[in-house]
C-alpha positions as CSV (number, residue, x, y, z in Angstrom):
1,M,23.5,1.2,-44.1
2,I,21.7,4.3,-42.9
3,L,21.3,4.2,-39.2
4,R,18.7,6.0,-37.1
5,N,19.9,8.7,-34.8
6,W,19.9,6.6,-31.7
7,Q,21.6,3.7,-33.4
8,Q,24.4,5.9,-34.7
9,K,24.9,7.4,-31.3
10,I,25.4,3.9,-29.8
11,V,27.8,2.9,-32.6
12,D,29.8,6.1,-32.0
13,E,29.9,5.4,-28.2
14,F,30.5,1.7,-28.5
15,P,34.3,1.7,-28.1
16,A,33.8,3.7,-24.8
17,I,31.1,1.2,-23.7
18,I,33.2,-1.9,-24.1
19,E,36.2,-0.1,-22.5
20,R,34.0,0.4,-19.3
21,H,31.9,-2.7,-19.3
22,R,32.4,-6.4,-20.0
23,R,28.8,-7.5,-19.5
24,F,26.1,-5.0,-20.5
25,I,22.6,-4.6,-21.8
26,L,21.6,-2.4,-24.7
27,K,18.1,-1.3,-23.9
28,A,15.7,0.1,-26.6
29,P,12.0,-0.1,-27.1
30,T,10.3,-2.8,-29.1
31,G,10.5,-1.9,-32.8
32,A,13.4,0.5,-32.4
33,G,15.8,-1.6,-34.4
34,K,17.9,-3.5,-31.9
35,T,18.7,-6.3,-34.4
36,I,19.9,-3.8,-37.0
37,L,22.1,-2.2,-34.3
38,A,23.6,-5.5,-33.3
39,S,24.3,-6.3,-37.0
40,E,26.0,-2.9,-37.4
41,I,28.1,-3.4,-34.2
42,V,29.2,-6.8,-35.5
43,E,30.1,-5.3,-38.9
44,R,32.0,-2.3,-37.5
45,F,33.8,-3.8,-34.5
46,Y,33.9,-7.6,-34.9
47,R,34.2,-8.3,-38.6
48,G,36.1,-11.6,-39.0
49,K,35.9,-12.4,-35.3
50,K,34.0,-15.1,-33.6
51,I,30.5,-14.3,-32.4
52,L,27.9,-16.4,-30.5
53,V,24.3,-15.2,-30.6
54,L,21.9,-16.7,-28.1
55,C,18.1,-16.6,-27.8
56,H,15.4,-18.7,-26.3
57,R,13.1,-19.4,-29.2
58,L,13.6,-20.9,-32.7
59,V,11.5,-18.1,-34.3
60,L,14.0,-15.6,-33.0
61,L,16.8,-17.6,-34.4
62,E,15.2,-17.5,-37.8
63,Q,14.9,-13.7,-37.7
64,L,18.5,-13.2,-36.5
65,E,19.8,-15.6,-39.2
66,R,18.1,-13.5,-41.9
67,A,19.5,-10.3,-40.5
68,L,23.1,-11.5,-40.0
69,S,23.6,-13.8,-43.0
70,Q,23.5,-11.0,-45.5
71,R,27.1,-10.0,-44.6
72,H,28.5,-12.8,-42.6
73,Q,29.1,-16.5,-42.5
74,V,26.4,-17.8,-40.2
75,R,25.5,-21.2,-38.8
76,K,22.4,-22.1,-36.9
77,L,23.2,-24.7,-34.3
78,S,21.1,-27.8,-34.2
79,V,20.7,-30.4,-31.4
80,S,22.7,-33.0,-33.3
81,D,25.6,-30.8,-34.2
82,D,29.1,-31.8,-33.1
83,G,32.7,-31.0,-34.0
84,P,34.8,-27.9,-33.6
85,A,33.0,-24.6,-33.0
86,F,33.4,-21.8,-35.7
87,E,34.7,-24.2,-38.3
88,G,33.8,-22.6,-41.7
89,Y,31.7,-19.8,-40.2
90,N,32.2,-16.9,-37.8
91,I,28.7,-16.4,-36.3
92,L,27.0,-19.2,-34.4
93,L,23.3,-18.9,-33.6
94,S,21.8,-21.0,-30.8
95,T,19.2,-21.4,-28.2
96,N,21.0,-21.6,-24.8
97,M,20.7,-25.4,-24.4
98,R,21.4,-26.8,-27.9
99,A,24.4,-29.0,-28.7
100,K,26.2,-28.4,-25.4
101,N,29.7,-29.5,-26.5
102,V,29.8,-27.1,-29.4
103,L,28.3,-24.4,-27.3
104,E,31.0,-24.8,-24.6
105,Q,33.7,-24.5,-27.2
106,A,32.0,-21.4,-28.7
107,I,31.8,-19.6,-25.3
108,R,35.5,-20.0,-24.8
109,Q,36.5,-18.8,-28.2
110,A,33.9,-16.0,-28.8
111,D,35.0,-12.4,-29.0
112,L,31.4,-11.3,-28.5
113,I,28.3,-13.1,-27.1
114,I,25.0,-11.5,-27.9
115,V,21.9,-12.5,-25.9
116,D,18.6,-11.4,-27.5
117,E,15.6,-10.8,-25.2
118,A,18.1,-10.5,-22.4
119,H,15.4,-10.1,-19.7
120,R,15.1,-13.9,-20.1
121,V,18.5,-14.5,-18.7
122,S,18.2,-16.2,-15.3
123,P,21.5,-16.0,-13.4
124,N,20.2,-18.8,-11.2
125,G,18.7,-21.0,-13.9
126,T,20.2,-24.2,-15.2
127,G,20.8,-22.9,-18.7
128,Y,22.1,-19.3,-18.6
129,K,23.9,-19.8,-15.3
130,K,26.3,-22.2,-16.9
131,I,26.8,-19.9,-19.9
132,I,27.5,-16.9,-17.6
133,D,29.9,-18.9,-15.4
134,D,31.7,-20.3,-18.5
135,F,32.1,-16.9,-20.0
136,E,33.3,-15.4,-16.7
137,N,35.7,-18.2,-15.9
138,K,36.8,-19.6,-19.2
139,G,35.8,-16.9,-21.7
140,K,38.3,-15.2,-24.0
141,E,40.2,-12.3,-22.5
142,G,38.7,-9.0,-23.8
143,A,35.5,-10.6,-24.9
144,Q,32.1,-9.0,-24.3
145,F,28.7,-10.3,-23.1
146,M,26.0,-8.1,-24.7
147,G,22.3,-8.3,-24.0
148,L,19.4,-6.8,-26.1
149,T,16.0,-6.1,-24.6
150,A,13.3,-3.5,-24.3
151,S,12.5,-4.5,-20.7
152,P,15.5,-5.2,-18.5
153,E,13.8,-6.6,-15.5
154,R,13.3,-10.0,-13.9
155,R,9.8,-10.6,-12.5
156,T,10.8,-12.7,-9.6
157,G,11.5,-11.8,-6.0
158,D,14.4,-14.3,-5.8
159,Q,17.4,-12.3,-5.0
160,R,19.6,-14.9,-6.7
161,D,17.8,-14.4,-10.0
162,Q,18.3,-10.7,-10.7
163,L,19.7,-9.2,-13.9
164,S,22.5,-7.4,-12.1
165,L,24.1,-10.7,-11.4
166,A,24.4,-11.4,-15.1
167,F,25.1,-7.9,-16.4
168,D,27.3,-5.1,-15.1
169,A,25.4,-2.2,-16.7
170,I,22.4,-1.2,-18.7
171,I,23.0,1.3,-21.6
172,D,19.7,3.2,-22.1
173,C,19.8,3.7,-25.9
174,A,16.4,5.2,-26.7
175,D,13.0,5.8,-25.2
176,I,9.5,5.3,-26.7
177,E,8.4,9.0,-26.6
178,T,11.6,10.1,-28.4
179,L,11.1,7.5,-31.1
180,I,7.4,8.5,-31.5
181,D,8.5,12.1,-32.0
182,E,11.0,10.9,-34.7
183,G,8.3,8.9,-36.5
184,I,10.1,5.6,-35.8
185,L,7.2,4.4,-33.6
186,V,3.5,5.4,-33.6
187,P,1.7,6.6,-30.5
188,P,-0.4,4.1,-28.6
189,M,-4.1,5.1,-28.0
190,Y,-5.2,3.2,-24.9
191,R,-8.8,2.0,-24.6
192,P,-8.9,0.5,-21.1
193,H,-12.0,-1.2,-19.8
194,F,-12.6,-2.6,-16.3
195,V,-14.1,-6.1,-16.2
196,H,-16.2,-6.2,-13.0
197,D,-16.7,-9.9,-12.8
198,L,-13.1,-10.9,-13.2
199,D,-11.9,-11.6,-9.6
200,L,-8.1,-11.7,-9.4
201,A,-7.8,-11.0,-5.7
202,K,-8.4,-14.7,-4.8
203,I,-5.7,-16.0,-7.2
204,D,-2.5,-16.8,-5.3
205,V,0.7,-15.5,-6.9
206,S,3.5,-17.9,-7.8
207,S,6.8,-17.2,-9.5
208,G,6.0,-13.5,-9.9
209,D,2.8,-13.8,-11.9
210,F,-0.7,-15.2,-11.8
211,P,-0.6,-19.0,-12.4
212,V,-2.2,-19.7,-15.8
213,S,-4.0,-22.8,-14.4
214,K,-6.1,-20.5,-12.2
215,L,-6.1,-17.4,-14.4
216,A,-7.5,-19.0,-17.5
217,P,-10.7,-20.5,-15.9
218,A,-11.4,-17.1,-14.2
219,I,-11.1,-15.3,-17.6
220,V,-13.4,-17.8,-19.4
221,K,-16.0,-17.6,-16.6
222,S,-16.0,-13.8,-16.7
223,S,-17.3,-11.4,-19.4
224,M,-13.7,-10.4,-20.3
225,I,-13.7,-12.0,-23.8
226,D,-17.1,-10.5,-24.5
227,Y,-15.8,-7.1,-23.6
228,A,-12.7,-7.6,-25.8
229,T,-14.7,-8.6,-28.9
230,Y,-17.4,-5.9,-28.4
231,V,-14.8,-3.1,-28.0
232,Y,-12.8,-4.4,-30.9
233,M,-15.7,-4.3,-33.3
234,E,-16.2,-0.6,-32.4
235,E,-12.5,0.4,-32.4
236,R,-11.5,-1.4,-35.7
237,E,-13.4,1.3,-37.5
238,N,-11.0,3.9,-36.2
239,V,-7.8,2.6,-37.8
240,S,-6.4,3.0,-41.2
241,P,-5.7,1.7,-43.8
242,T,-7.2,-1.6,-42.6
243,P,-7.4,-3.2,-39.1
244,I,-4.8,-5.8,-38.4
245,S,-4.8,-7.0,-34.8
246,A,-2.8,-9.1,-32.4
247,W,-4.7,-10.7,-29.4
248,F,-2.6,-11.8,-26.4
249,C,-4.0,-14.6,-24.3
250,P,-2.6,-16.5,-21.3
251,D,-3.3,-20.0,-22.5
252,V,-4.8,-22.1,-25.3
253,T,-8.2,-22.4,-23.7
254,V,-8.7,-18.6,-23.5
255,A,-7.3,-18.3,-27.1
256,E,-9.7,-20.8,-28.5
257,V,-12.7,-19.2,-26.9
258,T,-11.5,-15.8,-28.1
259,L,-11.0,-17.1,-31.6
260,D,-14.6,-18.4,-31.8
261,K,-15.9,-15.1,-30.6
262,I,-13.9,-13.1,-33.2
263,R,-15.1,-15.4,-36.0
264,D,-18.7,-15.1,-34.8
265,N,-18.4,-11.5,-35.8
266,G,-17.4,-12.3,-39.3
267,I,-13.7,-11.5,-38.8
268,E,-11.0,-13.6,-40.5
269,A,-8.9,-14.9,-37.6
270,A,-6.3,-17.6,-36.7
271,I,-4.4,-18.8,-33.7
272,V,-0.7,-19.4,-33.1
273,T,0.8,-21.1,-30.0
274,A,4.2,-22.6,-29.0
275,G,2.8,-25.9,-30.4
276,T,2.1,-24.5,-33.9
277,P,4.7,-26.0,-36.3
278,I,7.2,-23.4,-37.5
279,S,6.3,-23.7,-41.1
280,E,2.6,-23.3,-40.4
281,R,3.3,-20.5,-38.0
282,M,5.3,-18.6,-40.6
283,Q,2.6,-19.0,-43.2
284,L,-0.1,-17.7,-40.9
285,L,2.0,-14.7,-39.9
286,E,2.7,-13.9,-43.5
287,Q,-1.0,-13.9,-44.2
288,H,-1.6,-11.7,-41.1
289,E,1.1,-9.2,-42.2
290,V,-0.7,-8.5,-45.5
291,G,-4.2,-8.5,-43.9
292,K,-5.5,-11.8,-45.3
293,I,-5.9,-12.7,-41.6
294,E,-7.2,-9.7,-39.7
295,A,-6.9,-11.0,-36.2
296,M,-4.1,-13.2,-34.9
297,V,-4.7,-14.8,-31.5
298,S,-1.5,-15.7,-29.7
299,V,-0.4,-17.6,-26.7
300,G,3.1,-16.4,-25.9
301,V,4.4,-16.5,-29.5
302,L,3.9,-12.9,-30.6
303,A,5.1,-11.3,-27.3
304,E,8.8,-11.4,-28.2
305,G,10.7,-11.2,-31.4
306,W,7.6,-10.9,-33.7
307,D,7.7,-8.1,-36.2
308,N,4.6,-7.0,-38.2
309,P,4.6,-3.2,-38.6
310,A,1.2,-3.3,-40.2
311,C,-0.4,-4.4,-36.9
312,N,-2.4,-1.4,-35.6
313,V,-4.6,-2.9,-32.9
314,I,-3.4,-4.7,-29.8
315,V,-6.0,-6.5,-27.7
316,H,-4.7,-7.5,-24.2
317,L,-6.5,-10.4,-22.6
318,R,-3.8,-11.4,-20.1
319,P,-3.9,-9.9,-16.6
320,T,-0.3,-9.9,-15.4
321,L,1.9,-8.8,-12.6
322,S,4.8,-8.4,-15.0
323,K,5.7,-5.1,-16.5
324,V,7.8,-7.1,-19.0
325,V,4.7,-8.9,-20.4
326,W,2.7,-5.7,-20.6
327,G,5.5,-3.7,-22.2
328,Q,6.6,-6.3,-24.7
329,T,3.1,-7.1,-25.9
330,V,1.9,-3.5,-26.4
331,G,5.3,-2.6,-28.0
332,R,4.5,-5.1,-30.8
333,G,1.9,-2.7,-32.2
334,L,4.0,0.5,-32.1
335,R,6.2,-0.1,-35.2
336,S,5.6,2.5,-37.9
337,A,4.3,1.6,-41.3
338,L,3.0,3.4,-44.4
339,G,-0.4,5.0,-43.6
340,K,-0.3,3.9,-40.0
341,E,-0.8,6.9,-37.6
342,K,-1.5,5.2,-34.3
343,C,-2.0,1.8,-32.6
344,I,-5.1,1.3,-30.6
345,V,-4.5,-0.7,-27.4
346,I,-7.6,-2.4,-26.1
347,D,-7.0,-3.5,-22.6
348,V,-9.6,-5.5,-20.8
349,S,-7.0,-7.0,-18.4
350,S,-6.6,-4.0,-16.1
351,N,-2.9,-3.7,-17.0
352,W,-3.2,-0.1,-18.2
353,S,-4.7,1.0,-14.9
354,T,-2.2,-1.1,-13.0
355,F,1.1,-0.3,-14.7
356,G,0.3,2.8,-16.7
357,P,1.2,3.5,-20.3
358,V,4.1,1.5,-21.6
359,E,6.0,4.7,-22.6
360,K,6.1,5.6,-18.9
361,L,7.3,2.3,-17.5
362,E,10.3,2.3,-15.2
363,W,12.7,-0.6,-14.9
364,S,14.9,-1.9,-12.2
365,L,17.8,-4.3,-12.0
366,W,16.8,-5.5,-8.5
367,N,13.4,-6.5,-7.3
368,H,11.7,-8.1,-4.4
369,R,8.3,-9.7,-3.9
370,R,6.5,-6.5,-3.2
371,S,7.7,-5.1,-6.5
372,Y,5.2,-7.3,-8.3
373,V,2.6,-8.1,-5.7
374,Q,1.7,-4.4,-5.6
375,Y,0.2,-4.9,-9.0
376,K,-2.6,-7.1,-7.6
377,N,-4.2,-3.7,-7.0
378,R,-5.9,-3.2,-10.4
379,F,-5.8,0.6,-10.0
380,N,-2.2,0.8,-8.8
381,W,-1.0,3.2,-11.5
382,I,-4.1,5.4,-11.2
383,G,-3.6,5.6,-7.4
384,Q,0.0,6.8,-7.9
385,Q,-1.2,9.7,-10.1
386,L,-3.6,11.1,-7.5
387,K,-2.6,14.1,-5.5
388,V,0.9,14.4,-7.0
389,D,2.2,17.8,-6.1
390,G,-1.2,19.5,-6.1
391,D,-2.5,17.6,-9.2
392,D,-6.2,17.2,-8.9
393,T,-6.5,14.6,-11.7
394,V,-9.6,12.5,-11.5
395,Y,-10.2,9.2,-13.3
396,F,-13.7,8.0,-14.2
397,L,-15.1,4.5,-14.7
398,C,-18.0,4.6,-17.0
399,E,-21.1,2.8,-15.6
400,N,-23.3,3.2,-18.7
401,K,-25.2,0.0,-19.7
402,L,-24.6,-1.1,-23.3
403,P,-27.1,-2.7,-25.6
404,N,-25.5,-6.1,-25.1
405,G,-26.1,-5.9,-21.3
406,L,-22.5,-5.1,-20.3
407,R,-21.5,-1.9,-18.6
408,C,-19.3,0.3,-20.7
409,S,-16.6,0.3,-18.0
410,H,-14.2,2.5,-20.0
411,I,-11.6,4.2,-17.8
412,Y,-10.8,7.8,-18.7
413,R,-9.3,10.9,-17.2
414,K,-11.6,13.8,-16.4
415,G,-11.0,16.9,-18.6
416,Q,-8.8,14.9,-21.1
417,Y,-11.5,15.4,-23.8
418,S,-13.7,18.2,-24.9
419,D,-16.4,17.3,-22.5
420,D,-16.7,15.1,-19.4
421,G,-18.6,12.4,-21.1
422,C,-17.2,8.9,-21.7
423,P,-15.1,9.0,-25.0
424,A,-16.2,5.4,-25.7
425,C,-20.0,5.7,-25.4
426,G,-20.7,9.4,-24.6
427,S,-22.5,8.7,-21.4
428,V,-22.0,10.9,-18.3
429,T,-22.9,8.0,-16.0
430,A,-19.6,7.4,-14.3
431,I,-18.0,6.9,-10.9
432,D,-14.9,8.6,-9.5
433,I,-12.4,5.7,-9.2
434,C,-10.5,7.4,-6.4
435,K,-13.6,7.7,-4.2
436,D,-15.4,4.4,-5.1
437,Q,-12.6,1.9,-5.6
438,K,-9.9,0.6,-3.3
439,I,-6.8,2.5,-4.2
440,D,-3.5,2.7,-2.3
441,S,-3.5,6.4,-1.7
442,T,-0.7,6.5,0.9
443,L,1.6,9.5,0.9
444,N,3.4,9.8,-2.3
445,E,7.2,10.3,-2.6
446,I,6.9,14.0,-3.6
447,G,4.9,14.8,-0.5
448,L,7.2,12.7,1.7
449,R,10.3,14.4,0.3
450,R,8.9,17.9,1.1
451,L,8.0,16.8,4.7
452,F,11.4,15.1,5.2
453,Y,13.3,18.3,4.4
454,E,11.1,20.5,6.5
455,R,10.9,18.4,9.6
456,V,14.5,17.1,9.8
457,E,15.9,20.6,9.6
458,K,13.4,22.0,12.2
459,V,13.7,19.2,14.7
460,Y,17.4,18.7,14.4
461,K,18.1,22.4,15.3
462,E,16.1,22.0,18.5
463,M,17.8,18.8,19.6
464,D,20.3,18.2,22.3
465,L,22.6,16.0,20.3
466,S,24.7,15.0,23.3
467,V,21.6,13.0,24.5
468,W,20.0,11.8,21.3
469,S,23.1,10.6,19.5
470,T,23.8,8.2,22.3
471,L,20.5,6.4,22.2
472,G,21.0,4.2,19.2
473,N,21.0,0.8,21.0
474,A,18.0,1.8,23.1
475,A,16.1,3.0,20.0
476,W,16.7,-0.3,18.1
477,K,16.3,-2.7,21.0
478,T,12.9,-1.2,22.0
479,A,11.6,-0.6,18.4
480,E,8.5,-2.2,17.1
481,P,8.6,-3.7,13.5
482,K,7.3,-0.5,11.9
483,E,9.7,1.6,13.9
484,M,12.6,-0.6,12.7
485,V,11.6,0.3,9.1
486,F,11.8,4.0,10.0
487,L,15.2,3.6,11.7
488,A,16.5,1.6,8.7
489,F,15.5,4.5,6.4
490,C,17.3,7.0,8.6
491,M,20.4,4.8,8.9
492,A,20.5,4.3,5.2
493,F,20.2,8.0,4.5
494,S,23.1,8.6,6.9
495,E,25.4,5.9,5.5
496,V,24.7,5.7,1.8
497,S,26.8,7.6,-0.7
498,G,25.5,10.7,-2.4
499,E,28.0,10.4,-5.3
500,P,26.5,10.4,-8.8
501,T,25.9,7.1,-10.6
502,N,26.2,6.7,-14.3
503,S,23.9,3.6,-14.6
504,E,21.3,1.8,-12.7
505,S,23.9,-0.9,-12.1
506,E,26.1,1.6,-10.2
507,F,23.0,2.8,-8.3
508,W,22.3,-0.7,-7.0
509,D,25.9,-1.5,-6.3
510,I,26.0,1.4,-3.9
511,A,22.5,0.8,-2.5
512,L,23.0,-2.9,-1.8
513,S,26.4,-2.3,-0.3
514,T,24.8,0.0,2.2
515,E,22.0,-2.5,2.8
516,A,24.6,-5.2,3.5
517,K,26.2,-2.8,6.0
518,I,22.9,-2.2,7.8
519,R,22.2,-6.0,7.9
520,G,25.6,-6.5,9.5
521,Y,24.9,-3.8,12.1
522,L,21.6,-5.4,13.1
523,I,23.0,-8.9,13.2
524,D,25.9,-7.7,15.5
525,R,23.2,-6.5,17.9
526,K,21.0,-9.6,17.5
527,I,18.2,-7.4,16.1
528,Q,15.8,-9.0,13.6
529,I,13.4,-7.2,11.2
530,V,10.4,-9.4,10.6
531,K,9.2,-9.5,7.0
532,Q,6.2,-7.1,6.4
533,D,3.5,-7.4,3.8
534,D,3.9,-3.9,2.6
535,F,6.1,-0.8,2.7
536,Q,4.3,2.4,3.5
537,L,5.8,5.8,2.9
538,A,3.5,7.0,5.6
539,L,5.7,5.2,8.2
540,I,8.6,7.5,7.3
541,A,6.3,10.6,7.5
542,N,5.0,9.4,10.8
543,G,8.6,9.2,12.1
544,M,9.3,12.7,11.0
545,L,6.3,13.9,13.0
546,A,6.8,11.6,16.0
547,G,3.3,10.3,15.5
548,K,1.3,7.4,16.8
549,Q,3.2,4.6,14.9
550,I,6.7,5.9,15.5
551,R,7.4,6.9,19.1
552,T,9.5,9.8,20.2
553,L,12.7,7.8,21.0
554,Q,12.8,6.2,17.6
555,S,11.7,9.4,15.8
556,H,14.2,11.7,17.4
557,Y,17.1,9.2,17.2
558,G,16.4,8.7,13.5
559,I,16.3,12.4,12.8
560,S,19.6,12.8,14.7
561,L,21.1,10.5,12.1
562,C,19.8,12.5,9.2
563,G,20.2,16.1,10.5
564,N,23.9,16.7,10.0
565,I,23.6,15.3,6.5
566,L,21.4,18.2,5.5
567,S,24.0,20.8,6.5
568,D,27.1,18.9,5.3
569,H,26.0,17.9,1.8
570,T,24.7,19.7,-1.3
571,D,21.1,19.5,-2.3
572,V,22.0,17.2,-5.2
573,E,23.9,14.8,-2.9
574,I,21.0,14.8,-0.4
575,E,18.5,13.9,-3.1
576,R,20.7,11.0,-4.3
577,K,21.0,9.7,-0.7
578,Y,17.3,10.1,-0.1
579,L,16.3,8.1,-3.2
580,K,18.7,5.3,-2.3
581,A,17.6,5.3,1.3
582,L,13.9,4.8,0.3
583,R,14.8,1.7,-1.8
584,I,17.0,0.3,0.9
585,S,14.4,0.7,3.7
586,E,11.7,-0.8,1.4
587,R,13.8,-3.9,0.7
588,L,14.5,-4.4,4.4
589,A,10.8,-4.0,5.2
590,V,9.5,-6.6,2.7
591,M,12.5,-9.0,2.9
592,G,13.2,-8.8,6.6
593,C,16.6,-9.1,8.2
594,S,18.0,-12.0,10.3
595,S,21.0,-14.1,11.0
596,R,19.7,-16.5,8.3
597,D,20.1,-14.0,5.5
598,N,21.6,-15.6,2.4
599,L,21.7,-13.0,-0.4
600,P,24.1,-12.5,-3.3
601,Y,25.4,-9.3,-1.7
602,F,25.2,-10.4,2.0
603,S,25.5,-13.8,3.6
604,A,24.9,-13.7,7.3
605,S,26.7,-16.9,7.9
606,D,29.8,-15.7,6.1
607,Y,29.6,-12.4,7.9
608,L,29.4,-14.1,11.3
609,R,32.2,-16.5,10.4
610,S,34.5,-13.6,9.5
611,K,33.9,-12.3,13.0
612,G,34.4,-15.8,14.6
613,E,30.7,-15.9,15.7
614,T,27.7,-18.1,15.1
615,Y,24.2,-17.8,16.3
616,T,20.6,-17.9,15.0
617,N,17.6,-15.7,15.7
């Protein structure tokens, strides 16, 4: 088998990977060829050995069975299966909850466990938790637990449900932009449109995303589906050789209304949901692949594991707070195919303006509630691009009225095209999003970094350290909630290691260890940080300037903690410490700190018990 460059690189490095890691994720974009890579790894390193492959959907099992059965004895586990595991076969395919007795045997005997769509692994869930525990406690010595995903992140703020508790490391195999350059993927061409009458601000967030029960009625009530179909009818003329589209909806109600709108325009369309029988689903998808069905409307089914390289238009009708959902769905249209030069991404859900292009997404092993609640701002990503290191980028929102009565509402960047007119309708009737929309335009990290270096060095040189270095207790005891966040940043910067890290897992191991140390310090002094709704970089800047929010005592004591670091460490070490300190202080701000803390990396009760103390705030 001829492997792609990135696949060959991982195969070459695989012996070193398994020498360093027992539980790891191989991360590569949707369409890069993760299944082929897994098959090659099995062939090269585990031939004749026992392998368990897990995934959460039957359709994924079907795909994996086809890929692996060409060169191996494969069995797909059914609910009723019993008897010894790996009897007459060496690869067992299963969803994580099927035929528990056989599965338990397989986990103990397997040389390799592969988890497809590994972002689905919940270390605190009833299914995968037992699998992880069994592998860790009863698994074969020298066995590996290998995940595959394009989006290694959990979209929950639950600190007991983070990927780092299931995997030791993420191996970054390939990125979208590199694969586009190599012709493996095609570039996405985003067509974002803002739907004015879709009100998401009043929808309460649960479990890390908008609840479908409230989201779906809001979508149907709005003009969102009208926008999607109108824009599609225009953009379908701009693809070759023929338009083949995938439409992503949050529930069946939205999907059915969407289907009717598409058909009203004379387009051959169908719908697939989790309730569509497998045989019917496969038949519909085969017709879609060859273009007999132009538009496939989906509820969840196509977001993961679906492969149709001919798809050249993605229509996104699901507002989400999940980068995983956004990245996975758009990625379905980026696979290359004969005659396919691009994939048009029609987004009427505000996800492009919220998250940014999928090729620019950043992932994290650890999250908290703020990490997804921030995306309730429908211009979050655009806000982050403003005033970055002198960049004067301006984003426009077209206000031109269309023949159907809707406003164009296309979002575009000023100066990106040959003129300043809207690339969708040509109108110059537009508003500056920065000026006219509510955008979080707080100080960005680049500006804060520059201020931090300048002010700490200047103020520290003028300090009488014999005084300021002794005022720690007073600074903490008299601190207001916002001042505590500033002090937490300074303490984190002082305490956290500046050593290099080879993976995000290592980064978070160091960061969370320091966070736990700070929590212990505060609990020892009976100091509580109250949970805050937001984390503002401006607070750190205010402390550097001894401004209105951070008073002189807290400001100068915090700077005294940071000052000697600048002189005693290299620029590279300082930068590493600075980045970790920001993440630590952000977590302390939005999660709070008290003697009731019960986190995977810090239990307040265990900490106090080890010191022979008990108390509650």
